[in-house]
PyMOL Python script that loads the backbone (N, CA, C, O; Angstrom):
from pymol import cmd

cmd.read_pdbstr("""\
ATOM      1  N   MET A   1       0.847  -1.188   0.000  1.00  0.00           N
ATOM      2  CA  MET A   1       0.000   0.000   0.000  1.00  0.00           C
ATOM      3  C   MET A   1       0.890   1.250   0.000  1.00  0.00           C
ATOM      4  O   MET A   1       1.839   1.328   0.780  1.00  0.00           O
ATOM      5  N   PRO A   2       0.596   2.218  -0.861  1.00  0.00           N
ATOM      6  CA  PRO A   2       1.411   3.428  -0.922  1.00  0.00           C
ATOM      7  C   PRO A   2       1.326   4.238   0.382  1.00  0.00           C
ATOM      8  O   PRO A   2       0.361   4.130   1.138  1.00  0.00           O
ATOM      9  N   HIS A   3       2.340   5.030   0.614  1.00  0.00           N
ATOM     10  CA  HIS A   3       2.326   5.927   1.770  1.00  0.00           C
ATOM     11  C   HIS A   3       1.209   6.947   1.605  1.00  0.00           C
ATOM     12  O   HIS A   3       0.785   7.252   0.490  1.00  0.00           O
ATOM     13  N   ARG A   4       0.741   7.468   2.731  1.00  0.00           N
ATOM     14  CA  ARG A   4      -0.361   8.429   2.699  1.00  0.00           C
ATOM     15  C   ARG A   4      -0.025   9.637   1.830  1.00  0.00           C
ATOM     16  O   ARG A   4      -0.893  10.116   1.100  1.00  0.00           O
ATOM     17  N   ALA A   5       1.197  10.141   1.884  1.00  0.00           N
ATOM     18  CA  ALA A   5       1.567  11.296   1.067  1.00  0.00           C
ATOM     19  C   ALA A   5       1.350  11.008  -0.417  1.00  0.00           C
ATOM     20  O   ALA A   5       0.900  11.882  -1.158  1.00  0.00           O
ATOM     21  N   ASP A   6       1.662   9.807  -0.849  1.00  0.00           N
ATOM     22  CA  ASP A   6       1.452   9.426  -2.248  1.00  0.00           C
ATOM     23  C   ASP A   6      -0.036   9.374  -2.582  1.00  0.00           C
ATOM     24  O   ASP A   6      -0.447   9.789  -3.665  1.00  0.00           O
ATOM     25  N   ARG A   7      -0.836   8.868  -1.657  1.00  0.00           N
ATOM     26  CA  ARG A   7      -2.282   8.794  -1.886  1.00  0.00           C
ATOM     27  C   ARG A   7      -2.896  10.196  -1.907  1.00  0.00           C
ATOM     28  O   ARG A   7      -3.777  10.478  -2.720  1.00  0.00           O
ATOM     29  N   ILE A   8      -2.434  11.069  -1.017  1.00  0.00           N
ATOM     30  CA  ILE A   8      -2.913  12.456  -1.017  1.00  0.00           C
ATOM     31  C   ILE A   8      -2.553  13.116  -2.344  1.00  0.00           C
ATOM     32  O   ILE A   8      -3.388  13.773  -2.966  1.00  0.00           O
ATOM     33  N   HIS A   9      -1.316  12.939  -2.768  1.00  0.00           N
ATOM     34  CA  HIS A   9      -0.853  13.514  -4.037  1.00  0.00           C
ATOM     35  C   HIS A   9      -1.722  13.016  -5.187  1.00  0.00           C
ATOM     36  O   HIS A   9      -2.138  13.810  -6.030  1.00  0.00           O
ATOM     37  N   ALA A  10      -1.997  11.733  -5.236  1.00  0.00           N
ATOM     38  CA  ALA A  10      -2.805  11.154  -6.314  1.00  0.00           C
ATOM     39  C   ALA A  10      -4.233  11.698  -6.292  1.00  0.00           C
ATOM     40  O   ALA A  10      -4.773  12.057  -7.338  1.00  0.00           O
ATOM     41  N   ALA A  11      -4.842  11.760  -5.121  1.00  0.00           N
ATOM     42  CA  ALA A  11      -6.220  12.244  -5.018  1.00  0.00           C
ATOM     43  C   ALA A  11      -6.332  13.710  -5.426  1.00  0.00           C
ATOM     44  O   ALA A  11      -7.278  14.096  -6.113  1.00  0.00           O
ATOM     45  N   LEU A  12      -5.375  14.522  -5.007  1.00  0.00           N
ATOM     46  CA  LEU A  12      -5.421  15.945  -5.345  1.00  0.00           C
ATOM     47  C   LEU A  12      -5.092  16.174  -6.818  1.00  0.00           C
ATOM     48  O   LEU A  12      -5.634  17.087  -7.439  1.00  0.00           O
ATOM     49  N   THR A  13      -4.217  15.359  -7.371  1.00  0.00           N
ATOM     50  CA  THR A  13      -3.925  15.458  -8.801  1.00  0.00           C
ATOM     51  C   THR A  13      -5.163  15.120  -9.612  1.00  0.00           C
ATOM     52  O   THR A  13      -5.493  15.811 -10.576  1.00  0.00           O
ATOM     53  N   GLN A  14      -5.846  14.056  -9.219  1.00  0.00           N
ATOM     54  CA  GLN A  14      -7.065  13.647  -9.928  1.00  0.00           C
ATOM     55  C   GLN A  14      -8.170  14.695  -9.789  1.00  0.00           C
ATOM     56  O   GLN A  14      -8.878  14.983 -10.753  1.00  0.00           O
ATOM     57  N   GLY A  15      -8.316  15.257  -8.608  1.00  0.00           N
ATOM     58  CA  GLY A  15      -9.413  16.186  -8.365  1.00  0.00           C
ATOM     59  C   GLY A  15      -9.192  17.607  -8.835  1.00  0.00           C
ATOM     60  O   GLY A  15     -10.158  18.329  -9.083  1.00  0.00           O
ATOM     61  N   PHE A  16      -7.938  18.029  -8.963  1.00  0.00           N
ATOM     62  CA  PHE A  16      -7.678  19.445  -9.214  1.00  0.00           C
ATOM     63  C   PHE A  16      -6.744  19.731 -10.383  1.00  0.00           C
ATOM     64  O   PHE A  16      -6.525  20.902 -10.692  1.00  0.00           O
ATOM     65  N   ALA A  17      -6.186  18.734 -11.043  1.00  0.00           N
ATOM     66  CA  ALA A  17      -5.255  18.950 -12.156  1.00  0.00           C
ATOM     67  C   ALA A  17      -4.290  20.100 -11.831  1.00  0.00           C
ATOM     68  O   ALA A  17      -4.278  21.114 -12.529  1.00  0.00           O
ATOM     69  N   PRO A  18      -3.492  19.941 -10.783  1.00  0.00           N
ATOM     70  CA  PRO A  18      -2.676  21.055 -10.300  1.00  0.00           C
ATOM     71  C   PRO A  18      -1.566  21.480 -11.256  1.00  0.00           C
ATOM     72  O   PRO A  18      -0.999  20.673 -11.992  1.00  0.00           O
ATOM     73  N   LEU A  19      -1.284  22.770 -11.215  1.00  0.00           N
ATOM     74  CA  LEU A  19      -0.113  23.301 -11.896  1.00  0.00           C
ATOM     75  C   LEU A  19       1.105  23.131 -11.003  1.00  0.00           C
ATOM     76  O   LEU A  19       2.235  23.028 -11.480  1.00  0.00           O
ATOM     77  N   ARG A  20       0.854  23.102  -9.695  1.00  0.00           N
ATOM     78  CA  ARG A  20       1.905  22.851  -8.712  1.00  0.00           C
ATOM     79  C   ARG A  20       1.273  22.145  -7.519  1.00  0.00           C
ATOM     80  O   ARG A  20       0.195  22.523  -7.061  1.00  0.00           O
ATOM     81  N   LEU A  21       1.954  21.120  -7.023  1.00  0.00           N
ATOM     82  CA  LEU A  21       1.455  20.373  -5.872  1.00  0.00           C
ATOM     83  C   LEU A  21       2.635  19.876  -5.051  1.00  0.00           C
ATOM     84  O   LEU A  21       3.522  19.191  -5.560  1.00  0.00           O
ATOM     85  N   GLU A  22       2.627  20.231  -3.781  1.00  0.00           N
ATOM     86  CA  GLU A  22       3.634  19.745  -2.838  1.00  0.00           C
ATOM     87  C   GLU A  22       2.905  19.186  -1.625  1.00  0.00           C
ATOM     88  O   GLU A  22       2.026  19.841  -1.064  1.00  0.00           O
ATOM     89  N   VAL A  23       3.270  17.977  -1.225  1.00  0.00           N
ATOM     90  CA  VAL A  23       2.692  17.326  -0.053  1.00  0.00           C
ATOM     91  C   VAL A  23       3.849  16.957   0.865  1.00  0.00           C
ATOM     92  O   VAL A  23       4.734  16.192   0.480  1.00  0.00           O
ATOM     93  N   VAL A  24       3.841  17.506   2.090  1.00  0.00           N
ATOM     94  CA  VAL A  24       4.933  17.288   3.035  1.00  0.00           C
ATOM     95  C   VAL A  24       4.367  16.684   4.313  1.00  0.00           C
ATOM     96  O   VAL A  24       3.412  17.208   4.886  1.00  0.00           O
ATOM     97  N   ASP A  25       4.961  15.579   4.759  1.00  0.00           N
ATOM     98  CA  ASP A  25       4.562  14.932   6.008  1.00  0.00           C
ATOM     99  C   ASP A  25       5.219  15.671   7.173  1.00  0.00           C
ATOM    100  O   ASP A  25       6.437  15.631   7.343  1.00  0.00           O
ATOM    101  N   ASP A  26       4.394  16.342   7.964  1.00  0.00           N
ATOM    102  CA  ASP A  26       4.866  17.097   9.121  1.00  0.00           C
ATOM    103  C   ASP A  26       4.607  16.358  10.428  1.00  0.00           C
ATOM    104  O   ASP A  26       4.712  16.954  11.500  1.00  0.00           O
ATOM    105  N   SER A  27       4.279  15.099  10.363  1.00  0.00           N
ATOM    106  CA  SER A  27       3.853  14.341  11.544  1.00  0.00           C
ATOM    107  C   SER A  27       4.884  14.371  12.662  1.00  0.00           C
ATOM    108  O   SER A  27       4.517  14.423  13.836  1.00  0.00           O
ATOM    109  N   HIS A  28       6.164  14.338  12.319  1.00  0.00           N
ATOM    110  CA  HIS A  28       7.216  14.332  13.342  1.00  0.00           C
ATOM    111  C   HIS A  28       7.167  15.580  14.223  1.00  0.00           C
ATOM    112  O   HIS A  28       7.609  15.545  15.371  1.00  0.00           O
ATOM    113  N   GLN A  29       6.635  16.675  13.696  1.00  0.00           N
ATOM    114  CA  GLN A  29       6.541  17.916  14.461  1.00  0.00           C
ATOM    115  C   GLN A  29       5.378  17.893  15.454  1.00  0.00           C
ATOM    116  O   GLN A  29       5.253  18.787  16.291  1.00  0.00           O
ATOM    117  N   HIS A  30       4.534  16.873  15.358  1.00  0.00           N
ATOM    118  CA  HIS A  30       3.332  16.797  16.193  1.00  0.00           C
ATOM    119  C   HIS A  30       3.343  15.593  17.130  1.00  0.00           C
ATOM    120  O   HIS A  30       2.316  15.263  17.723  1.00  0.00           O
ATOM    121  N   ALA A  31       4.468  14.950  17.267  1.00  0.00           N
ATOM    122  CA  ALA A  31       4.572  13.788  18.158  1.00  0.00           C
ATOM    123  C   ALA A  31       4.090  14.169  19.554  1.00  0.00           C
ATOM    124  O   ALA A  31       4.510  15.182  20.115  1.00  0.00           O
ATOM    125  N   GLY A  32       3.214  13.353  20.097  1.00  0.00           N
ATOM    126  CA  GLY A  32       2.672  13.600  21.428  1.00  0.00           C
ATOM    127  C   GLY A  32       1.437  14.484  21.438  1.00  0.00           C
ATOM    128  O   GLY A  32       0.804  14.638  22.482  1.00  0.00           O
ATOM    129  N   HIS A  33       1.080  15.068  20.303  1.00  0.00           N
ATOM    130  CA  HIS A  33      -0.101  15.919  20.220  1.00  0.00           C
ATOM    131  C   HIS A  33      -1.332  15.071  19.891  1.00  0.00           C
ATOM    132  O   HIS A  33      -1.220  13.913  19.490  1.00  0.00           O
ATOM    133  N   ALA A  34      -2.484  15.666  20.067  1.00  0.00           N
ATOM    134  CA  ALA A  34      -3.737  14.980  19.725  1.00  0.00           C
ATOM    135  C   ALA A  34      -3.724  14.591  18.253  1.00  0.00           C
ATOM    136  O   ALA A  34      -3.338  15.381  17.391  1.00  0.00           O
ATOM    137  N   GLY A  35      -4.143  13.387  17.983  1.00  0.00           N
ATOM    138  CA  GLY A  35      -4.236  12.910  16.608  1.00  0.00           C
ATOM    139  C   GLY A  35      -2.947  12.368  16.033  1.00  0.00           C
ATOM    140  O   GLY A  35      -2.952  11.809  14.937  1.00  0.00           O
ATOM    141  N   ALA A  36      -1.846  12.517  16.741  1.00  0.00           N
ATOM    142  CA  ALA A  36      -0.563  12.003  16.241  1.00  0.00           C
ATOM    143  C   ALA A  36      -0.464  10.517  16.547  1.00  0.00           C
ATOM    144  O   ALA A  36      -0.747  10.078  17.661  1.00  0.00           O
ATOM    145  N   ALA A  37      -0.062   9.758  15.553  1.00  0.00           N
ATOM    146  CA  ALA A  37       0.102   8.317  15.723  1.00  0.00           C
ATOM    147  C   ALA A  37       1.588   7.986  15.766  1.00  0.00           C
ATOM    148  O   ALA A  37       2.392   8.699  15.165  1.00  0.00           O
ATOM    149  N   PRO A  38       1.968   6.918  16.464  1.00  0.00           N
ATOM    150  CA  PRO A  38       3.383   6.550  16.556  1.00  0.00           C
ATOM    151  C   PRO A  38       4.061   6.370  15.196  1.00  0.00           C
ATOM    152  O   PRO A  38       5.244   6.679  15.058  1.00  0.00           O
ATOM    153  N   GLY A  39       3.342   5.884  14.203  1.00  0.00           N
ATOM    154  CA  GLY A  39       3.928   5.668  12.883  1.00  0.00           C
ATOM    155  C   GLY A  39       3.911   6.886  11.992  1.00  0.00           C
ATOM    156  O   GLY A  39       4.378   6.825  10.854  1.00  0.00           O
ATOM    157  N   GLY A  40       3.379   7.998  12.484  1.00  0.00           N
ATOM    158  CA  GLY A  40       3.308   9.206  11.668  1.00  0.00           C
ATOM    159  C   GLY A  40       2.171   9.157  10.666  1.00  0.00           C
ATOM    160  O   GLY A  40       1.159   8.493  10.892  1.00  0.00           O
ATOM    161  N   GLU A  41       2.342   9.860   9.566  1.00  0.00           N
ATOM    162  CA  GLU A  41       1.360   9.947   8.484  1.00  0.00           C
ATOM    163  C   GLU A  41       0.011  10.487   8.962  1.00  0.00           C
ATOM    164  O   GLU A  41      -1.040  10.013   8.531  1.00  0.00           O
ATOM    165  N   THR A  42       0.046  11.481   9.855  1.00  0.00           N
ATOM    166  CA  THR A  42      -1.192  12.058  10.386  1.00  0.00           C
ATOM    167  C   THR A  42      -1.323  13.558  10.113  1.00  0.00           C
ATOM    168  O   THR A  42      -2.438  14.076  10.048  1.00  0.00           O
ATOM    169  N   HIS A  43      -0.215  14.250   9.956  1.00  0.00           N
ATOM    170  CA  HIS A  43      -0.210  15.703   9.782  1.00  0.00           C
ATOM    171  C   HIS A  43       0.583  16.067   8.519  1.00  0.00           C
ATOM    172  O   HIS A  43       1.724  15.637   8.345  1.00  0.00           O
ATOM    173  N   TYR A  44      -0.038  16.863   7.644  1.00  0.00           N
ATOM    174  CA  TYR A  44       0.600  17.211   6.375  1.00  0.00           C
ATOM    175  C   TYR A  44       0.432  18.687   6.058  1.00  0.00           C
ATOM    176  O   TYR A  44      -0.533  19.328   6.475  1.00  0.00           O
ATOM    177  N   SER A  45       1.396  19.212   5.309  1.00  0.00           N
ATOM    178  CA  SER A  45       1.290  20.530   4.690  1.00  0.00           C
ATOM    179  C   SER A  45       1.102  20.305   3.198  1.00  0.00           C
ATOM    180  O   SER A  45       1.764  19.458   2.598  1.00  0.00           O
ATOM    181  N   VAL A  46       0.194  21.072   2.607  1.00  0.00           N
ATOM    182  CA  VAL A  46      -0.095  20.939   1.182  1.00  0.00           C
ATOM    183  C   VAL A  46      -0.062  22.314   0.533  1.00  0.00           C
ATOM    184  O   VAL A  46      -0.707  23.252   1.001  1.00  0.00           O
ATOM    185  N   LEU A  47       0.692  22.419  -0.544  1.00  0.00           N
ATOM    186  CA  LEU A  47       0.665  23.591  -1.416  1.00  0.00           C
ATOM    187  C   LEU A  47       0.056  23.128  -2.728  1.00  0.00           C
ATOM    188  O   LEU A  47       0.572  22.213  -3.369  1.00  0.00           O
ATOM    189  N   LEU A  48      -1.035  23.755  -3.124  1.00  0.00           N
ATOM    190  CA  LEU A  48      -1.752  23.331  -4.328  1.00  0.00           C
ATOM    191  C   LEU A  48      -2.145  24.566  -5.128  1.00  0.00           C
ATOM    192  O   LEU A  48      -2.847  25.445  -4.628  1.00  0.00           O
ATOM    193  N   VAL A  49      -1.684  24.624  -6.377  1.00  0.00           N
ATOM    194  CA  VAL A  49      -2.050  25.698  -7.294  1.00  0.00           C
ATOM    195  C   VAL A  49      -2.848  25.062  -8.424  1.00  0.00           C
ATOM    196  O   VAL A  49      -2.363  24.169  -9.119  1.00  0.00           O
ATOM    197  N   SER A  50      -4.082  25.538  -8.595  1.00  0.00           N
ATOM    198  CA  SER A  50      -4.961  24.930  -9.590  1.00  0.00           C
ATOM    199  C   SER A  50      -5.938  25.958 -10.154  1.00  0.00           C
ATOM    200  O   SER A  50      -6.406  26.845  -9.441  1.00  0.00           O
ATOM    201  N   GLU A  51      -6.236  25.826 -11.436  1.00  0.00           N
ATOM    202  CA  GLU A  51      -7.276  26.647 -12.072  1.00  0.00           C
ATOM    203  C   GLU A  51      -8.620  26.422 -11.390  1.00  0.00           C
ATOM    204  O   GLU A  51      -9.475  27.307 -11.392  1.00  0.00           O
ATOM    205  N   ALA A  52      -8.807  25.249 -10.814  1.00  0.00           N
ATOM    206  CA  ALA A  52     -10.081  24.928 -10.153  1.00  0.00           C
ATOM    207  C   ALA A  52     -10.406  25.913  -9.031  1.00  0.00           C
ATOM    208  O   ALA A  52     -11.573  26.055  -8.666  1.00  0.00           O
ATOM    209  N   PHE A  53      -9.413  26.588  -8.480  1.00  0.00           N
ATOM    210  CA  PHE A  53      -9.632  27.515  -7.377  1.00  0.00           C
ATOM    211  C   PHE A  53     -10.003  28.929  -7.835  1.00  0.00           C
ATOM    212  O   PHE A  53     -10.340  29.780  -7.011  1.00  0.00           O
ATOM    213  N   THR A  54      -9.943  29.175  -9.130  1.00  0.00           N
ATOM    214  CA  THR A  54     -10.296  30.488  -9.654  1.00  0.00           C
ATOM    215  C   THR A  54     -11.753  30.798  -9.305  1.00  0.00           C
ATOM    216  O   THR A  54     -12.661  30.025  -9.613  1.00  0.00           O
ATOM    217  N   GLY A  55     -11.951  31.937  -8.660  1.00  0.00           N
ATOM    218  CA  GLY A  55     -13.296  32.361  -8.287  1.00  0.00           C
ATOM    219  C   GLY A  55     -13.813  31.771  -6.988  1.00  0.00           C
ATOM    220  O   GLY A  55     -14.916  32.105  -6.555  1.00  0.00           O
ATOM    221  N   MET A  56     -13.034  30.896  -6.358  1.00  0.00           N
ATOM    222  CA  MET A  56     -13.449  30.289  -5.086  1.00  0.00           C
ATOM    223  C   MET A  56     -12.803  31.040  -3.928  1.00  0.00           C
ATOM    224  O   MET A  56     -11.650  31.462  -4.017  1.00  0.00           O
ATOM    225  N   ASN A  57     -13.557  31.204  -2.839  1.00  0.00           N
ATOM    226  CA  ASN A  57     -12.959  31.811  -1.655  1.00  0.00           C
ATOM    227  C   ASN A  57     -12.168  30.763  -0.868  1.00  0.00           C
ATOM    228  O   ASN A  57     -12.201  29.574  -1.185  1.00  0.00           O
ATOM    229  N   ARG A  58     -11.469  31.222   0.147  1.00  0.00           N
ATOM    230  CA  ARG A  58     -10.582  30.351   0.927  1.00  0.00           C
ATOM    231  C   ARG A  58     -11.328  29.177   1.559  1.00  0.00           C
ATOM    232  O   ARG A  58     -10.827  28.053   1.549  1.00  0.00           O
ATOM    233  N   VAL A  59     -12.502  29.420   2.099  1.00  0.00           N
ATOM    234  CA  VAL A  59     -13.269  28.360   2.754  1.00  0.00           C
ATOM    235  C   VAL A  59     -13.734  27.321   1.740  1.00  0.00           C
ATOM    236  O   VAL A  59     -13.656  26.122   2.007  1.00  0.00           O
ATOM    237  N   ALA A  60     -14.210  27.757   0.593  1.00  0.00           N
ATOM    238  CA  ALA A  60     -14.661  26.828  -0.446  1.00  0.00           C
ATOM    239  C   ALA A  60     -13.507  25.970  -0.949  1.00  0.00           C
ATOM    240  O   ALA A  60     -13.686  24.781  -1.214  1.00  0.00           O
ATOM    241  N   ARG A  61     -12.337  26.559  -1.081  1.00  0.00           N
ATOM    242  CA  ARG A  61     -11.157  25.802  -1.512  1.00  0.00           C
ATOM    243  C   ARG A  61     -10.813  24.723  -0.489  1.00  0.00           C
ATOM    244  O   ARG A  61     -10.560  23.573  -0.847  1.00  0.00           O
ATOM    245  N   SER A  62     -10.808  25.101   0.771  1.00  0.00           N
ATOM    246  CA  SER A  62     -10.487  24.149   1.835  1.00  0.00           C
ATOM    247  C   SER A  62     -11.505  23.007   1.869  1.00  0.00           C
ATOM    248  O   SER A  62     -11.134  21.841   1.999  1.00  0.00           O
ATOM    249  N   ARG A  63     -12.766  23.348   1.754  1.00  0.00           N
ATOM    250  CA  ARG A  63     -13.814  22.320   1.749  1.00  0.00           C
ATOM    251  C   ARG A  63     -13.647  21.357   0.577  1.00  0.00           C
ATOM    252  O   ARG A  63     -13.851  20.152   0.726  1.00  0.00           O
ATOM    253  N   ALA A  64     -13.280  21.883  -0.577  1.00  0.00           N
ATOM    254  CA  ALA A  64     -13.087  21.038  -1.757  1.00  0.00           C
ATOM    255  C   ALA A  64     -11.934  20.055  -1.543  1.00  0.00           C
ATOM    256  O   ALA A  64     -12.040  18.883  -1.906  1.00  0.00           O
ATOM    257  N   VAL A  65     -10.850  20.526  -0.962  1.00  0.00           N
ATOM    258  CA  VAL A  65      -9.702  19.651  -0.695  1.00  0.00           C
ATOM    259  C   VAL A  65     -10.072  18.601   0.350  1.00  0.00           C
ATOM    260  O   VAL A  65      -9.755  17.422   0.189  1.00  0.00           O
ATOM    261  N   HIS A  66     -10.738  19.024   1.413  1.00  0.00           N
ATOM    262  CA  HIS A  66     -11.149  18.062   2.446  1.00  0.00           C
ATOM    263  C   HIS A  66     -12.090  17.004   1.858  1.00  0.00           C
ATOM    264  O   HIS A  66     -11.996  15.829   2.212  1.00  0.00           O
ATOM    265  N   ALA A  67     -12.991  17.411   0.969  1.00  0.00           N
ATOM    266  CA  ALA A  67     -13.900  16.451   0.336  1.00  0.00           C
ATOM    267  C   ALA A  67     -13.130  15.444  -0.516  1.00  0.00           C
ATOM    268  O   ALA A  67     -13.474  14.263  -0.555  1.00  0.00           O
ATOM    269  N   ALA A  68     -12.093  15.917  -1.194  1.00  0.00           N
ATOM    270  CA  ALA A  68     -11.287  15.016  -2.027  1.00  0.00           C
ATOM    271  C   ALA A  68     -10.506  14.014  -1.195  1.00  0.00           C
ATOM    272  O   ALA A  68     -10.092  12.969  -1.697  1.00  0.00           O
ATOM    273  N   LEU A  69     -10.303  14.333   0.082  1.00  0.00           N
ATOM    274  CA  LEU A  69      -9.497  13.477   0.960  1.00  0.00           C
ATOM    275  C   LEU A  69     -10.330  12.800   2.049  1.00  0.00           C
ATOM    276  O   LEU A  69      -9.791  12.406   3.083  1.00  0.00           O
ATOM    277  N   THR A  70     -11.614  12.663   1.830  1.00  0.00           N
ATOM    278  CA  THR A  70     -12.518  12.058   2.813  1.00  0.00           C
ATOM    279  C   THR A  70     -12.024  10.698   3.278  1.00  0.00           C
ATOM    280  O   THR A  70     -12.035  10.416   4.476  1.00  0.00           O
ATOM    281  N   GLU A  71     -11.596   9.858   2.360  1.00  0.00           N
ATOM    282  CA  GLU A  71     -11.126   8.511   2.724  1.00  0.00           C
ATOM    283  C   GLU A  71      -9.875   8.574   3.593  1.00  0.00           C
ATOM    284  O   GLU A  71      -9.716   7.763   4.506  1.00  0.00           O
ATOM    285  N   GLU A  72      -9.000   9.511   3.325  1.00  0.00           N
ATOM    286  CA  GLU A  72      -7.782   9.633   4.125  1.00  0.00           C
ATOM    287  C   GLU A  72      -8.115  10.076   5.554  1.00  0.00           C
ATOM    288  O   GLU A  72      -7.528   9.576   6.514  1.00  0.00           O
ATOM    289  N   PHE A  73      -9.048  11.003   5.691  1.00  0.00           N
ATOM    290  CA  PHE A  73      -9.456  11.417   7.034  1.00  0.00           C
ATOM    291  C   PHE A  73     -10.095  10.252   7.783  1.00  0.00           C
ATOM    292  O   PHE A  73      -9.876  10.087   8.982  1.00  0.00           O
ATOM    293  N   ALA A  74     -10.873   9.458   7.087  1.00  0.00           N
ATOM    294  CA  ALA A  74     -11.500   8.288   7.715  1.00  0.00           C
ATOM    295  C   ALA A  74     -10.463   7.251   8.122  1.00  0.00           C
ATOM    296  O   ALA A  74     -10.699   6.454   9.030  1.00  0.00           O
ATOM    297  N   GLY A  75      -9.306   7.262   7.445  1.00  0.00           N
ATOM    298  CA  GLY A  75      -8.259   6.283   7.699  1.00  0.00           C
ATOM    299  C   GLY A  75      -7.128   6.754   8.589  1.00  0.00           C
ATOM    300  O   GLY A  75      -6.102   6.081   8.681  1.00  0.00           O
ATOM    301  N   GLY A  76      -7.288   7.901   9.251  1.00  0.00           N
ATOM    302  CA  GLY A  76      -6.272   8.329  10.204  1.00  0.00           C
ATOM    303  C   GLY A  76      -5.599   9.657   9.939  1.00  0.00           C
ATOM    304  O   GLY A  76      -4.841  10.132  10.784  1.00  0.00           O
ATOM    305  N   LEU A  77      -5.850  10.278   8.788  1.00  0.00           N
ATOM    306  CA  LEU A  77      -5.317  11.613   8.552  1.00  0.00           C
ATOM    307  C   LEU A  77      -5.957  12.546   9.572  1.00  0.00           C
ATOM    308  O   LEU A  77      -7.178  12.559   9.722  1.00  0.00           O
ATOM    309  N   HIS A  78      -5.145  13.321  10.268  1.00  0.00           N
ATOM    310  CA  HIS A  78      -5.673  14.157  11.339  1.00  0.00           C
ATOM    311  C   HIS A  78      -5.733  15.638  10.974  1.00  0.00           C
ATOM    312  O   HIS A  78      -6.712  16.313  11.293  1.00  0.00           O
ATOM    313  N   ALA A  79      -4.698  16.148  10.310  1.00  0.00           N
ATOM    314  CA  ALA A  79      -4.652  17.588  10.076  1.00  0.00           C
ATOM    315  C   ALA A  79      -3.910  17.938   8.798  1.00  0.00           C
ATOM    316  O   ALA A  79      -2.961  17.263   8.398  1.00  0.00           O
ATOM    317  N   LEU A  80      -4.374  19.021   8.164  1.00  0.00           N
ATOM    318  CA  LEU A  80      -3.732  19.563   6.975  1.00  0.00           C
ATOM    319  C   LEU A  80      -3.469  21.044   7.179  1.00  0.00           C
ATOM    320  O   LEU A  80      -4.336  21.768   7.667  1.00  0.00           O
ATOM    321  N   ALA A  81      -2.293  21.495   6.813  1.00  0.00           N
ATOM    322  CA  ALA A  81      -1.989  22.919   6.706  1.00  0.00           C
ATOM    323  C   ALA A  81      -2.027  23.221   5.214  1.00  0.00           C
ATOM    324  O   ALA A  81      -1.171  22.757   4.461  1.00  0.00           O
ATOM    325  N   LEU A  82      -3.012  23.995   4.790  1.00  0.00           N
ATOM    326  CA  LEU A  82      -3.264  24.174   3.366  1.00  0.00           C
ATOM    327  C   LEU A  82      -2.866  25.557   2.870  1.00  0.00           C
ATOM    328  O   LEU A  82      -3.174  26.577   3.486  1.00  0.00           O
ATOM    329  N   THR A  83      -2.171  25.558   1.734  1.00  0.00           N
ATOM    330  CA  THR A  83      -1.933  26.773   0.954  1.00  0.00           C
ATOM    331  C   THR A  83      -2.525  26.478  -0.410  1.00  0.00           C
ATOM    332  O   THR A  83      -1.975  25.686  -1.174  1.00  0.00           O
ATOM    333  N   LEU A  84      -3.653  27.120  -0.717  1.00  0.00           N
ATOM    334  CA  LEU A  84      -4.420  26.820  -1.918  1.00  0.00           C
ATOM    335  C   LEU A  84      -4.562  28.100  -2.741  1.00  0.00           C
ATOM    336  O   LEU A  84      -5.110  29.093  -2.263  1.00  0.00           O
ATOM    337  N   ARG A  85      -4.069  28.072  -3.974  1.00  0.00           N
ATOM    338  CA  ARG A  85      -4.037  29.272  -4.803  1.00  0.00           C
ATOM    339  C   ARG A  85      -4.504  28.986  -6.228  1.00  0.00           C
ATOM    340  O   ARG A  85      -4.323  27.884  -6.747  1.00  0.00           O
ATOM    341  N   ALA A  86      -5.106  29.996  -6.847  1.00  0.00           N
ATOM    342  CA  ALA A  86      -5.357  30.000  -8.286  1.00  0.00           C
ATOM    343  C   ALA A  86      -4.075  30.479  -8.953  1.00  0.00           C
ATOM    344  O   ALA A  86      -3.295  31.193  -8.323  1.00  0.00           O
ATOM    345  N   PRO A  87      -3.835  30.112 -10.197  1.00  0.00           N
ATOM    346  CA  PRO A  87      -2.598  30.537 -10.873  1.00  0.00           C
ATOM    347  C   PRO A  87      -2.401  32.054 -10.894  1.00  0.00           C
ATOM    348  O   PRO A  87      -1.266  32.527 -10.828  1.00  0.00           O
ATOM    349  N   SER A  88      -3.479  32.813 -10.985  1.00  0.00           N
ATOM    350  CA  SER A  88      -3.367  34.274 -11.021  1.00  0.00           C
ATOM    351  C   SER A  88      -2.893  34.860  -9.696  1.00  0.00           C
ATOM    352  O   SER A  88      -2.526  36.034  -9.639  1.00  0.00           O
ATOM    353  N   GLU A  89      -2.895  34.068  -8.638  1.00  0.00           N
ATOM    354  CA  GLU A  89      -2.485  34.545  -7.314  1.00  0.00           C
ATOM    355  C   GLU A  89      -1.017  34.258  -7.018  1.00  0.00           C
ATOM    356  O   GLU A  89      -0.521  34.589  -5.941  1.00  0.00           O
ATOM    357  N   ILE A  90      -0.339  33.656  -7.953  1.00  0.00           N
ATOM    358  CA  ILE A  90       1.072  33.317  -7.777  1.00  0.00           C
ATOM    359  C   ILE A  90       1.912  34.363  -8.487  1.00  0.00           C
ATOM    360  O   ILE A  90       1.714  34.643  -9.669  1.00  0.00           O
ATOM    361  N   GLY A  91       2.847  34.933  -7.751  1.00  0.00           N
ATOM    362  CA  GLY A  91       3.675  35.997  -8.324  1.00  0.00           C
ATOM    363  C   GLY A  91       4.975  35.508  -8.851  1.00  0.00           C
ATOM    364  O   GLY A  91       5.771  36.296  -9.362  1.00  0.00           O
TER     365      GLY A  91
END
""", "prot")
cmd.dss("prot")
cmd.show_as("cartoon", "prot")
cmd.util.cbc("prot")
cmd.orient("prot")
């Protein structure tokens, strides 16, 4: 079974056709915190640039990403730090 970061990357690629996508496992920074598991793979940072976000506000973008990752949340994903941008917002 692929690592969670790979599954997150695949789901977001399928759902958003990103121009840029970075998925970083930050679980080691949350050891001992709520939702942290001994094996990690619970806390991630995501940078996603996609045309799909054009015209969407920050909350709608976050909801769309969370919806795309429903299975991961059900399987132990605890938290995401999201940076979600439309291409026109990148300098």
